[in-house]
C-alpha positions as CSV (number, residue, x, y, z in Angstrom):
1,M,8.1,25.8,-32.1
2,A,10.0,28.7,-30.7
3,A,10.2,28.9,-26.9
4,K,9.4,32.1,-25.2
5,A,9.8,32.9,-21.5
6,S,6.6,34.0,-19.7
7,S,6.8,35.6,-16.3
8,G,5.1,33.6,-13.6
9,S,4.3,30.7,-15.8
10,G,5.4,28.2,-13.2
11,G,8.3,25.8,-12.8
12,E,10.2,24.4,-9.9
13,G,12.5,27.5,-9.8
14,T,13.7,30.2,-12.0
15,Q,14.0,29.8,-15.8
16,V,17.8,29.2,-15.4
17,N,17.5,26.5,-12.8
18,S,14.4,24.8,-14.3
19,K,14.6,21.7,-16.4
20,W,11.8,23.1,-18.6
21,L,11.4,26.0,-21.0
22,D,8.2,28.0,-20.7
23,A,7.1,27.9,-24.4
24,H,3.6,29.2,-24.1
25,Y,0.9,30.1,-21.6
26,D,-2.6,31.2,-22.5
27,P,-4.9,31.5,-19.5
28,V,-8.0,32.2,-21.7
29,A,-7.6,29.5,-24.4
30,N,-11.0,28.2,-23.4
31,L,-10.0,24.5,-23.5
32,Y,-12.1,22.4,-21.1
33,T,-11.0,18.8,-21.5
34,F,-9.2,15.9,-19.8
35,S,-6.2,13.7,-20.6
36,S,-8.1,11.1,-22.6
37,C,-9.3,13.8,-25.1
38,V,-5.8,15.2,-25.8
39,T,-3.3,13.7,-28.2
40,L,-0.4,14.8,-30.5
41,A,-0.2,13.5,-34.1
42,D,1.3,14.2,-37.5
43,L,-2.0,14.7,-39.2
44,Y,-0.5,15.6,-42.7
45,G,2.5,13.3,-42.7
46,D,5.0,16.2,-43.0
47,G,6.7,15.8,-39.7
48,D,4.9,18.8,-38.1
49,Y,3.0,17.4,-35.2
50,K,-0.3,19.0,-34.2
51,L,-2.2,19.2,-31.0
52,V,-5.7,17.5,-31.2
53,V,-8.2,18.4,-28.4
54,G,-11.7,17.2,-27.8
55,D,-13.2,20.3,-26.1
56,L,-16.2,19.8,-23.9
57,G,-17.0,23.5,-23.9
58,L,-17.7,25.7,-20.9
59,T,-21.4,24.9,-20.6
60,G,-21.3,21.4,-22.1
61,N,-23.2,22.5,-25.2
62,E,-20.3,23.7,-27.4
63,M,-18.4,20.5,-28.1
64,K,-15.7,20.8,-30.7
65,L,-12.7,19.0,-32.1
66,K,-9.9,21.6,-32.0
67,V,-6.5,21.3,-33.7
68,Y,-3.6,23.5,-32.7
69,Q,-0.5,24.2,-34.7
70,G,2.2,25.9,-32.7
71,I,0.4,28.4,-30.4
72,G,-2.5,29.1,-32.8
73,L,-5.8,27.3,-33.6
74,L,-5.6,25.5,-36.9
75,S,-9.1,24.2,-37.3
76,E,-12.2,23.1,-35.3
77,N,-15.2,20.8,-36.0
78,A,-18.4,20.8,-34.1
79,L,-19.2,17.5,-32.3
80,P,-22.8,16.2,-31.8
81,D,-22.2,15.0,-28.3
82,L,-19.7,15.2,-25.4
83,P,-16.4,13.6,-26.4
84,V,-15.3,10.7,-24.2
85,S,-11.8,10.1,-25.7
86,V,-9.7,11.0,-28.7
87,A,-7.2,8.8,-30.4
88,T,-5.1,8.9,-33.6
89,F,-4.4,5.7,-35.6
90,L,-3.3,4.6,-39.0
91,M,-5.9,2.9,-41.1
92,E,-3.9,2.1,-44.2
93,Q,-0.3,1.9,-45.6
94,H,-0.7,4.4,-48.4
95,E,1.8,7.3,-48.7
96,P,1.9,9.8,-47.2
97,R,1.2,8.1,-43.8
98,M,-1.5,10.4,-42.4
99,P,-3.3,9.1,-39.3
100,A,-7.0,9.3,-38.8
101,V,-8.6,10.9,-35.7
102,A,-11.1,8.8,-33.7
103,V,-13.5,10.7,-31.4
104,A,-15.6,8.6,-29.1
105,S,-19.0,10.2,-28.2
106,G,-22.0,8.4,-26.8
107,P,-22.5,5.1,-28.7
108,F,-20.6,6.4,-31.8
109,V,-17.0,6.7,-32.9
110,Y,-16.5,9.5,-35.3
111,V,-13.5,9.1,-37.6
112,Y,-11.9,12.1,-39.2
113,K,-9.4,12.0,-42.1
114,N,-7.6,15.1,-43.2
115,L,-9.7,16.8,-40.5
116,R,-12.9,16.0,-42.4
117,P,-15.6,13.5,-41.4
118,Y,-14.8,10.1,-42.9
119,F,-16.7,7.4,-41.1
120,K,-19.1,6.9,-38.1
121,F,-19.1,3.6,-36.3
122,T,-22.1,2.7,-34.1
123,L,-22.0,0.2,-31.3
124,P,-24.2,-2.8,-32.0
125,P,-27.6,-2.7,-30.2
126,M,-28.0,-4.8,-27.2
127,E,-30.6,-7.5,-26.8
128,L,-34.0,-6.4,-25.7
129,N,-36.1,-7.9,-22.9
130,P,-39.0,-9.9,-24.6
131,M,-41.5,-8.8,-22.0
132,E,-40.6,-5.2,-22.4
133,K,-41.0,-5.6,-26.2
134,S,-44.4,-7.2,-25.7
135,V,-45.6,-4.3,-23.6
136,W,-44.7,-1.7,-26.3
137,E,-46.3,-3.9,-28.9
138,Q,-49.6,-3.8,-26.9
139,A,-49.2,0.0,-26.6
140,K,-48.8,0.2,-30.3
141,E,-52.1,-1.6,-30.9
142,D,-53.8,0.4,-28.1
143,K,-54.5,-2.8,-26.1
144,V,-53.2,-1.5,-22.8
145,D,-53.9,1.6,-20.7
146,L,-51.2,3.9,-19.4
147,M,-51.3,2.9,-15.7
148,S,-51.3,-0.9,-16.5
149,M,-48.4,-0.3,-18.9
150,R,-46.5,1.6,-16.1
151,E,-47.1,-1.2,-13.6
152,M,-45.9,-3.9,-16.0
153,L,-42.7,-2.0,-16.8
154,E,-42.0,-1.4,-13.2
155,E,-42.4,-5.1,-12.4
156,I,-40.1,-6.0,-15.3
157,R,-37.5,-3.5,-14.0
158,E,-37.6,-5.0,-10.5
159,N,-37.6,-8.7,-11.4
160,A,-35.9,-9.1,-14.7
161,E,-32.1,-9.5,-14.9
162,M,-31.9,-7.6,-18.2
163,P,-32.2,-3.8,-17.8
164,L,-34.9,-1.8,-19.6
165,S,-34.3,0.4,-22.6
166,V,-33.8,4.1,-22.3
167,Q,-37.3,4.7,-23.8
168,S,-38.9,2.6,-21.0
169,L,-36.9,4.2,-18.2
170,R,-37.8,7.7,-19.5
171,F,-41.5,6.7,-19.6
172,L,-41.4,5.6,-15.9
173,T,-40.1,9.0,-14.8
174,L,-43.0,10.9,-16.4
175,D,-46.1,12.2,-14.6
176,P,-49.5,10.8,-15.7
177,P,-50.4,13.9,-17.7
178,E,-47.2,13.5,-19.8
179,M,-47.4,9.8,-20.4
180,E,-50.0,9.9,-23.2
181,H,-48.1,12.3,-25.3
182,F,-44.8,10.3,-24.8
183,V,-46.5,7.0,-25.8
184,N,-48.1,8.5,-28.8
185,Q,-44.8,10.0,-29.9
186,Y,-42.6,6.8,-29.5
187,K,-45.0,3.8,-29.8
188,M,-44.6,3.6,-33.5
189,Q,-40.8,3.7,-33.4
190,P,-38.8,0.5,-32.7
191,I,-37.4,0.4,-29.2
192,K,-33.6,0.0,-28.9
193,R,-31.3,-0.8,-26.0
194,Q,-28.0,1.0,-26.7
195,T,-24.8,1.2,-24.7
196,V,-22.3,4.0,-24.8
197,I,-18.5,4.3,-25.0
198,T,-16.5,5.0,-21.8
199,C,-12.9,4.8,-23.1
200,I,-10.8,4.0,-26.2
201,A,-7.2,3.1,-27.0
202,T,-5.2,1.8,-30.0
203,L,-3.5,-1.5,-30.6
204,K,-1.0,-2.3,-33.3
205,K,-2.3,-4.7,-35.9
206,N,0.8,-6.8,-36.7
207,M,3.9,-4.6,-36.4
208,V,5.4,-2.5,-33.6
209,D,6.5,0.4,-35.8
210,E,5.2,3.9,-35.0
211,D,3.7,4.2,-38.5
212,A,2.1,0.7,-38.4
213,I,-1.6,0.1,-38.8
214,S,-3.6,0.1,-35.5
215,C,-6.9,-1.2,-34.3
216,L,-9.3,0.7,-32.1
217,V,-10.0,-0.8,-28.6
218,I,-13.3,0.4,-27.1
219,G,-14.6,0.0,-23.6
220,T,-18.4,0.2,-23.2
221,E,-20.9,0.9,-20.4
222,N,-22.1,-2.7,-20.4
223,S,-18.7,-3.9,-19.3
224,E,-17.4,-5.0,-22.7
225,I,-14.1,-4.5,-24.5
226,L,-14.3,-4.4,-28.3
227,I,-11.4,-4.5,-30.8
228,L,-12.3,-3.0,-34.2
229,D,-10.7,-3.7,-37.6
230,P,-9.0,-0.5,-38.8
231,E,-10.3,-0.8,-42.4
232,A,-13.8,-2.4,-42.3
233,F,-14.6,-1.3,-38.7
234,T,-15.9,-4.8,-37.9
235,I,-15.6,-6.3,-34.4
236,L,-12.5,-8.6,-34.3
237,A,-12.7,-9.6,-30.7
238,K,-15.0,-9.1,-27.7
239,M,-14.1,-9.5,-24.0
240,I,-16.1,-9.0,-20.8
241,V,-14.9,-7.4,-17.6
242,P,-16.7,-7.5,-14.2
243,S,-17.3,-3.8,-14.1
244,V,-17.5,-0.7,-16.4
245,P,-14.0,0.1,-17.8
246,A,-12.8,3.7,-17.1
247,F,-9.1,3.6,-18.3
248,L,-7.5,1.4,-20.9
249,D,-3.8,0.6,-21.6
250,V,-2.9,-1.6,-24.5
251,T,0.5,-3.2,-25.4
252,G,1.5,-5.8,-28.1
253,Q,0.1,-6.6,-31.5
254,F,-3.3,-8.1,-32.3
255,D,-2.0,-10.7,-34.7
256,V,0.8,-11.9,-32.4
257,E,0.2,-11.3,-28.7
258,Y,-1.3,-8.4,-26.8
259,R,-2.2,-7.5,-23.3
260,L,-5.1,-5.2,-22.1
261,T,-4.9,-3.4,-18.8
262,V,-8.4,-2.1,-17.8
263,A,-9.1,0.0,-14.7
264,C,-12.8,-0.3,-13.8
265,R,-15.2,1.7,-11.7
266,N,-15.3,-1.0,-9.0
267,G,-11.7,0.0,-7.9
268,C,-10.0,-3.0,-9.6
269,I,-7.6,-3.4,-12.5
270,Y,-8.1,-6.3,-14.8
271,I,-5.5,-7.7,-17.1
272,L,-6.6,-9.6,-20.2
273,R,-4.5,-11.5,-22.8
274,R,-5.1,-12.6,-26.3
275,D,-8.0,-15.1,-26.8
276,S,-9.1,-14.6,-23.2
277,K,-12.8,-13.8,-22.8
278,R,-12.4,-13.1,-19.1
279,P,-9.7,-11.3,-17.1
280,K,-6.6,-13.4,-16.3
281,Y,-5.4,-11.3,-13.4
282,C,-7.1,-8.9,-11.0
283,I,-5.6,-6.1,-8.9
284,E,-7.7,-4.6,-6.1
285,L,-6.8,-1.0,-5.5
286,S,-7.2,0.8,-2.2
287,A,-9.4,3.4,-3.8
288,Q,-10.9,4.4,-7.2
289,A,-8.3,4.9,-9.9
290,V,-7.8,8.4,-11.2
291,G,-5.4,7.5,-14.0
292,L,-3.5,4.5,-15.4
293,V,-0.2,4.3,-17.3
294,R,2.3,1.5,-18.1
295,I,6.0,1.8,-17.8
296,Q,7.8,-1.0,-19.5
297,K,6.2,-4.1,-17.8
298,N,4.9,-2.4,-14.7
299,I,1.5,-0.8,-14.1
300,V,1.2,2.5,-12.3
301,A,-2.1,3.8,-11.0
302,A,-3.0,7.0,-9.2
303,C,-5.8,6.6,-6.7
304,S,-8.3,8.9,-5.1
305,D,-6.8,8.2,-1.6
306,E,-3.7,10.3,-2.5
307,T,-1.5,7.3,-3.3
308,L,0.5,6.3,-6.4
309,Q,0.7,2.5,-6.7
310,S,2.8,0.2,-8.9
311,Y,2.1,-3.4,-9.8
312,T,3.6,-6.0,-12.1
313,Q,1.6,-7.3,-15.1
314,K,0.7,-10.3,-13.0
315,G,-0.8,-8.3,-10.2
316,K,2.0,-8.2,-7.6
317,K,2.3,-5.0,-5.7
318,L,5.8,-3.3,-6.1
319,W,5.5,-0.1,-4.1
320,V,3.1,2.6,-2.9
321,V,3.9,6.3,-2.6
322,S,1.8,8.9,-0.7
323,L,1.1,12.0,-2.7
324,P,1.0,15.5,-1.1
325,G,-2.4,16.2,-2.7
326,T,-5.4,14.7,-4.4
327,P,-4.4,13.5,-7.9
328,I,-6.4,14.9,-10.8
329,T,-4.9,13.2,-13.9
330,V,-1.9,11.1,-14.9
331,G,0.3,11.1,-17.9
332,L,3.4,9.3,-19.2
333,L,6.7,11.0,-19.9
334,D,8.7,9.0,-22.5
335,E,12.0,10.7,-23.4
336,K,13.4,8.4,-26.1
337,F,16.9,10.0,-26.4
338,Q,17.9,9.2,-22.9
339,S,15.5,6.2,-22.6
340,F,13.9,7.9,-19.7
341,Q,10.3,7.1,-18.6
342,A,8.4,8.7,-15.7
343,V,4.9,9.2,-14.4
344,L,3.5,12.7,-14.4
345,V,0.8,13.3,-11.7
346,A,-1.2,16.5,-11.6
347,L,-2.3,17.4,-8.1
348,A,-5.0,19.6,-6.7
349,N,-2.4,21.8,-5.1
350,M,-1.4,23.2,-8.5
351,E,1.7,21.0,-8.8
352,V,2.7,18.4,-11.3
353,H,5.0,15.7,-9.8
354,M,7.3,13.5,-11.8
355,Y,8.0,10.0,-10.5
356,R,10.6,7.6,-11.7
357,D,9.7,4.3,-10.0
358,K,8.9,5.5,-6.5
359,N,11.3,8.4,-6.5
360,L,10.2,12.0,-7.0
361,V,12.6,13.6,-9.5
362,N,10.9,16.8,-10.5
363,V,8.1,19.2,-9.4
364,I,6.4,21.7,-11.8
365,Q,4.5,24.6,-10.3
366,T,1.4,25.7,-12.3
367,Q,-0.9,28.7,-12.1
368,D,-4.1,26.6,-12.0
369,I,-5.1,23.0,-11.4
370,V,-4.0,20.9,-14.3
371,T,-6.8,18.7,-15.8
372,S,-5.0,17.1,-18.7
373,I,-1.4,16.1,-19.5
374,C,0.1,15.1,-22.8
375,F,3.8,14.6,-23.5
376,G,5.4,13.9,-26.9
377,R,6.5,15.6,-30.1
378,Y,4.8,18.9,-30.9
379,G,5.8,20.8,-33.9
380,R,9.5,20.1,-34.4
381,E,10.3,19.6,-30.7
382,D,10.6,16.0,-29.5
383,N,10.0,16.6,-25.8
384,T,7.0,18.9,-25.3
385,L,4.7,18.9,-22.3
386,V,1.1,20.2,-23.1
387,M,-1.3,20.8,-20.2
388,T,-4.7,22.3,-19.9
389,T,-6.1,23.8,-16.7
390,K,-9.4,23.9,-14.9
391,G,-10.0,27.5,-15.9
392,G,-9.5,26.6,-19.6
393,G,-5.9,27.7,-19.9
394,L,-3.2,26.1,-22.1
395,I,0.4,25.5,-20.9
396,I,3.2,24.3,-23.2
397,K,6.6,23.5,-21.8
398,I,9.7,22.1,-23.6
399,L,12.2,19.8,-21.9
400,K,15.7,21.2,-22.1
401,R,18.1,19.1,-24.0
402,T,20.6,19.3,-21.2
403,A,18.1,18.2,-18.5
404,T,18.8,15.1,-16.5
405,F,16.7,13.7,-13.8
406,N,18.4,12.2,-10.7
407,K,16.8,10.5,-7.7
408,G,18.1,13.2,-5.4
409,D,16.7,16.2,-7.3
410,T,14.0,16.7,-4.7
411,A,13.8,16.0,-1.0
412,I,10.3,14.6,-1.1
413,G,9.7,10.9,-1.6
414,A,11.4,7.7,-0.6
415,P,15.1,8.0,0.5
416,V,17.7,7.2,-2.0
417,A,19.2,4.4,0.2
418,Q,16.0,2.3,-0.4
419,S,16.8,2.1,-4.1
420,I,20.4,0.9,-3.7
421,K,20.7,-2.8,-4.4
422,L,22.5,-4.9,-1.9
423,N,25.7,-6.5,-3.0
424,V,24.6,-10.1,-2.4
425,P,27.4,-12.6,-3.0
426,K,26.9,-15.5,-5.4
427,K,25.9,-18.9,-4.1
428,T,29.1,-21.0,-3.6
429,K,29.3,-24.7,-4.0
430,L,29.6,-25.1,-0.2
431,Y,26.3,-23.2,0.2
432,V,24.6,-25.4,-2.4
433,D,25.9,-28.6,-0.8
434,Q,24.8,-27.4,2.7
435,T,21.3,-26.6,1.3
436,M,21.0,-30.1,-0.3
437,R,22.1,-31.7,3.0
438,E,19.5,-29.7,4.9
439,R,16.8,-30.8,2.5
440,E,17.7,-34.5,2.7
441,S,18.4,-34.7,6.5
442,G,16.0,-32.0,7.8
443,V,14.1,-34.3,10.1
444,A,17.2,-35.8,11.7
445,M,18.8,-32.4,12.2
446,H,15.7,-31.1,13.9
447,Q,15.6,-34.1,16.3
448,V,19.3,-33.5,17.2
449,F,18.6,-29.9,17.8
450,Q,15.6,-30.6,20.1
451,T,17.6,-33.2,22.0
452,D,20.5,-30.7,22.7
453,L,18.0,-28.0,23.6
454,R,16.3,-30.3,26.2
455,R,19.8,-31.3,27.6
456,I,20.7,-27.6,28.1
457,R,17.4,-26.9,29.8
458,L,18.0,-29.9,32.2
459,M,21.5,-28.8,33.0
460,A,20.3,-25.2,33.8
461,A,17.5,-26.5,36.0
462,R,19.9,-28.8,37.9
463,A,22.4,-25.9,38.5
464,Y,19.5,-23.7,39.7
465,V,18.3,-26.3,42.2
466,Q,21.8,-26.9,43.5
467,A,22.3,-23.2,44.0
468,L,19.0,-23.0,46.0
469,E,19.9,-26.1,48.1
470,C,23.4,-24.8,49.0
471,S,22.2,-21.2,49.4
472,M,25.2,-20.0,47.6
473,T,23.6,-16.6,47.0
474,P,21.2,-15.0,49.4
475,V,17.7,-15.0,47.9
476,S,14.8,-13.0,49.4
477,E,11.7,-15.1,49.3
478,S,9.4,-12.0,49.5
479,L,9.0,-9.7,46.5
480,R,7.5,-7.0,48.7
481,E,10.6,-7.0,51.0
482,P,13.7,-7.4,48.9
483,L,16.8,-7.8,51.0
484,K,20.5,-8.1,50.3
485,M,22.6,-10.1,52.8
486,N,26.3,-10.6,53.0
487,A,28.2,-12.5,55.7
488,V,31.9,-11.8,56.3
489,V,34.2,-13.9,58.6
490,Q,37.1,-12.1,60.3
491,G,39.8,-14.1,62.2
492,M,41.8,-17.3,61.9
493,G,39.9,-19.3,64.6
494,P,39.0,-21.2,66.5
495,T,37.3,-18.0,67.7
496,F,36.4,-15.5,65.0
497,K,34.2,-12.5,64.4
498,L,31.2,-12.8,62.1
499,S,29.9,-9.6,60.5
500,L,26.5,-9.7,58.8
501,N,25.7,-6.8,56.4
502,L,21.9,-6.4,55.7
503,Q,20.6,-3.9,53.2
504,N,17.0,-3.0,52.0
505,M,16.9,-3.0,48.2
506,S,13.4,-1.5,47.9
507,D,13.1,2.0,46.3
508,T,9.9,3.2,48.1
509,H,9.4,1.8,51.6
510,A,11.3,0.7,54.7
511,V,11.3,-2.7,56.3
512,A,10.8,-3.2,60.0
513,N,10.2,-6.0,62.6
514,L,12.8,-8.4,61.2
515,L,14.4,-11.2,63.3
516,I,17.8,-12.7,62.3
517,S,18.7,-16.2,63.4
518,F,21.8,-18.3,62.8
519,L,21.2,-21.8,61.7
520,Y,24.1,-24.0,62.9
521,D,24.9,-27.3,64.5
522,E,25.6,-26.9,68.2
523,K,28.1,-29.8,68.2
524,L,30.3,-27.9,65.7
525,Y,29.8,-24.2,66.6
526,F,29.2,-22.0,69.6
527,I,27.7,-18.6,68.8
528,E,27.7,-15.9,71.4
529,Q,24.4,-14.3,70.2
530,P,22.5,-16.8,68.0
531,F,19.8,-14.3,66.9
532,F,19.2,-10.5,66.6
533,K,16.3,-8.2,66.2
534,A,17.1,-6.0,63.2
535,P,16.4,-2.3,63.3
536,M,14.1,-0.7,60.7
537,L,15.9,-0.9,57.4
538,V,15.8,2.3,55.4
539,P,16.2,1.8,51.6
540,G,19.8,2.0,50.4
541,L,21.6,1.9,53.7
542,N,23.9,-0.9,54.9
543,Y,23.3,-2.3,58.4
544,P,26.2,-4.3,60.0
545,L,25.4,-6.9,62.7
546,V,28.3,-8.4,64.6
547,T,28.7,-11.5,66.8
548,F,31.5,-13.9,67.9
549,V,31.6,-17.6,66.9
550,E,33.8,-20.4,68.3
551,C,34.5,-23.3,66.1
552,L,34.4,-26.6,68.0
553,S,35.4,-28.8,65.0
554,D,37.3,-28.3,61.7
555,Q,34.3,-29.3,59.6
556,G,30.8,-27.8,59.2
557,I,28.7,-25.3,57.5
558,S,26.2,-22.9,59.1
559,G,23.6,-20.4,57.8
560,V,21.7,-17.3,58.5
561,C,17.9,-16.9,58.4
562,V,16.1,-13.6,58.3
563,A,12.5,-14.1,59.4
564,R,9.5,-12.0,60.5
565,G,7.7,-12.8,63.8
566,S,8.2,-12.7,67.6
567,K,11.6,-13.2,69.0
568,S,10.6,-16.2,71.2
569,A,8.8,-17.9,68.3
570,T,11.7,-17.5,66.0
571,A,14.3,-18.6,68.5
572,H,12.3,-21.6,69.5
573,R,11.7,-22.8,65.9
574,T,15.4,-22.1,65.0
575,H,16.9,-24.1,67.8
576,Q,14.3,-26.9,67.3
577,H,15.4,-27.4,63.7
578,A,19.1,-26.8,64.3
579,S,19.2,-29.7,66.7
580,Q,17.6,-32.0,64.1
581,R,19.8,-31.2,61.1
582,R,22.8,-33.3,60.1
583,P,26.3,-31.9,60.4
584,G,27.4,-29.8,57.4
585,S,23.9,-29.3,56.1
586,I,21.9,-26.1,55.8
587,M,18.1,-25.8,55.7
588,T,15.8,-23.2,54.2
589,Y,12.9,-22.8,56.5
590,Y,9.4,-22.3,54.9
591,P,6.9,-22.2,57.7
592,S,3.8,-21.2,55.6
593,G,0.7,-22.4,57.4
594,R,2.7,-23.7,60.4
595,K,2.6,-21.9,63.8
596,T,4.7,-21.8,66.9
597,A,3.6,-20.1,70.1
598,G,0.5,-19.0,68.2
599,L,2.4,-16.8,65.6
600,P,3.2,-17.7,62.0
601,I,6.9,-17.5,61.0
602,R,7.7,-16.4,57.4
603,S,11.3,-16.9,56.1
604,L,12.6,-13.9,54.1
605,G,16.0,-15.3,53.1
606,T,19.0,-17.4,53.9
607,A,22.7,-17.2,53.4
608,A,25.5,-19.8,53.7
609,I,28.5,-19.3,55.9
610,A,31.5,-21.6,55.4
611,S,33.9,-22.6,58.1
612,P,37.1,-20.5,58.2
């Protein structure tokens, strides 16, 4: 098929920079369909692939099966009902290998061969409710009036587990004047309970070749999956899923091993295997599925919450990608020459995004919202992308033979660094031996660890208690009045100068009404001024306080106490406790609850002063 450039036909850039050739664009092709009703097939076995479309028509009353060759319409056949899905499959091994076209519509599968009607398969009727059948038998013999008949059918519909037939449901919707005419028209006809087809797919019979015989796989409204024989159209296998199937993906061979992936209307994906009557695995999606494709052994589903999700065939989630718009349909791009597979997602913002794994590798701009996507061989071109739009347009693009898709082609999507595999070294013999040792001696190793941890905590607690008892660092005992205190000794003795630096570490408020008292043994020291009244301490400033001390002995330790209260109360309490202490000791005074001269004394901090 010759490619021609059409101005404004879309693409991610100009015709030169694009990876696609704009082969054809017809905005008035009048094709109203979706992805399950579009397929590419070599209908005559001559290597010239045709485009087969199940067209719903603009008003829903002009359903046709259309076949395109190149850019022109080759043939069309009228369909009796709206098409649900279109598939091509080989029924026999006779030469030339010409596939048949299967069109699912209502409860029927219409099979076309050489573009002519060949066979019609009808779904088997469902079991009737015996009580419903009895009601219509009485109506046939005129043994029941219309109102009693209506009451009995309504009671059966509410209480019975088996649904009513379409005939009974239609009767219940009629007004009383119309009931008599309806009953007279249908009471002599046998009632039927018929289901309809929701989706179809193809499954290879016993070989994986492209021209091998295939079976039809049908999903029905009563939550069943049927596999049909390609020659006799008998049911080979029947499976049941918990909800109505919406999308089908099939892999394997029927006579060997196969796997069915079914996306249902309850927002779940079920995976069935050969000889399994019920699903083996279940995947709960975050929203309703819009499309389903399989890439090698992974399942990719586009959901209505604007996400693209990937799972393994056992139901394990691999990744989730947020889409820039609402997905409309999904297709598979399988480029066999480069062994390249990707997911095509048509969005409501008139773009088609191509994802390889979770990386966005290409974006195609379109003139209208794309409603169906089909990639494959068309005419003589191996890599052709066929799309139909919401307005009935037809877009045909051809992938350039020089086109390559890299992870960094677009800026949207997951960063490239996330896809780079870590260079994890191999497990050495030392690592394996250590692992075996941990498995065998895990309990003993844990006990040793707990013992060492408790020993460290005990040593830390002892060191903290010793620091508090020795007052090696001045600690303010009030969080509201943080103080920093530093004592400096000047001189060689026995008389020396003692400078006490006091600083308010608060950021917001000043501290006032502080009393400073020296704690010492009067037998060892003589202090010229044993206590001070500190000025108001402004935050950030250093306040030096100076006094002279005479050492009466070559041994001893003294301290400084900063307290709040009256001068007489503090001095009295300080001298009272200083006379009771042993030489060389220092005491931290906590007078909470104790009073002297009627005033409580609250210690704010202590500092140790060593003998020079």
